[in-house]
N, C-alpha and C positions, 0 to 999 in steps of 0.2 A: 555405552550411554556416556552422553556429555552434557553440561550445563555451562551455558554462555550467557553472562550478564553484561549488557553495553549501556553505558551512560552517556549521553550528549548533553551537552549544554551550547547556546549559539544565538546570533540573531542572524534574523532575514529580513533584508529592507529592499523596497524599492521606491524612488523617486519619480514622479511623474511632473515634467517639466509644465505639462499644461494644464492637468486636472490634479488638483491637490487631494482630494478626495480617494484618489488611487493611489496616494502614498503611504507606506507605511514602514515601521519597526518595531519587529516582533520579536522579543527574547523569550528563548524557548527552552524546556527542560525536558528530555525524553528519557525513560528507562525501559529498556527490553531485556526479559529474560526470556532465554530458549531453554527446553531441555529436547535433547535429541536422543533417537533410540535408532541404531543402524544393526539391523538383525543380520544382514549379509552385506556382501559387498556391492549389490546394486540397488539396495533400498534403503531408504530414510523415512524416517516419521517423525515430526519437530512440533512439539507442543509451545506455543509461545504466548506470551502478553506484553504487552507495551500500554505504560503510563505517559501521560502527557500534558504538560501544564504551559500554555503560551499568553503571553501578555503583550498588549498594544498600550504603553503607557501614557502615549499623547492623549489617545482618546479613553483611555481608562476602560479597555473591554478586554477580556480574557478568557480563553477557553480550557477545557480540562477534558480529558477523554481516558476512558480506559479499553483496550483493544486486544483480546484474546482470539485464538484462533489454531488451527492445525493444518498442516502441511504434509503431504506425502510425495516423495520423490522416486520413480525406479527408473534406473541408467541401466539399461541393458543394452550394450552394443550394436548386438545383432537386429534386436528390435526397435531401436529408438529409446528416446529419454521422455517419459511422461511423468508431469508435474500437476498436482491438485492442491489448490488452499481455499479454507473456507474460514472467515473472519466474521467477528461482531466485534461491531464499534460502538459504544455509548458516549455521547458527546454533551457537555454543557457548553453554552456559549452567552456570554452576557451583552452583546450587542445586536444590532438589527440584522436579520439574513438577508441575502440577496446584494451584497454588498461587495465591492471585491478584497475589503480586509475579510469579511466572513469567509467567501471563497478560500482564502490563502489560510486561515486558522483552522478552518474546519475541514480542508482537505475536499473541497468539492463534494462533501455532504451535508446533511443537516442535524439540526440539534436533538437530542434523544437518540432512538435506537435505529444502527444502521447495518446492514449485511453487506459483504463482498464476498466475492470467490472468482476465481481464475482455475484455467486449465489451460495445460499447454502442452504441446507434441513437438518432437523434433526428432528427424531422421535422415541419415545420410543415404541416399540413392544409390550412391555409386557414381564412375565416371565425372567425379568432381559436382555433383548434385547434393543439395540439401534442402529438405522442405522442413518450414517451422509453421505450425496451427496454433493459434491462440484464440480463446475465448474470455472475455471479462464480463462480469454481471455484477450489478450494486442494487441495494434497494435502499435508499433513504427514507426516514420516516416522512408520513405524510407525499410522498411522489411515486409513481410508477416504476416498474424495476426497468433499469436501463441494462442493455445487452450491447456488448461491443466485439467483435471478432476479427480476426485476419487470416490470410495464408501468404506465405513469403515462399519464395524458392530461389536459393542462391547458387550460383554455380562459381566455382574455383578452378581456376588455372593460372 
């Protein structure tokens, strides 16, 4: 059993030479708390929550969010590595949605209740080949569920 707390503070900025409405300077504070349980050498379960406050002082816009979730990892060398993650995100935003600033501050989600989930599998096939299969889903409030996935085959030589 382990507990990990990570606090970050910083600024994310972008200056658009031609479109001033796309420029921003976002000051942010984040605090992430992880509780990890590892019952065996190949399995880990993590419970986490992250609190976030972001502020764009020029436009006086801010966002606040809370993001609890759970992550499961099984790393058996013979069978491959499986990772699953489910998280809930509640966000408040003081500005207008659909803008480049809102996209950055809300991390492509919408104000209100949001859900995200991921599933990934990685396996070494032998002869220098490795396969990666990824699936991601998100459900922003008021929008249809968005699904993305991919398969990657790597050759090591």
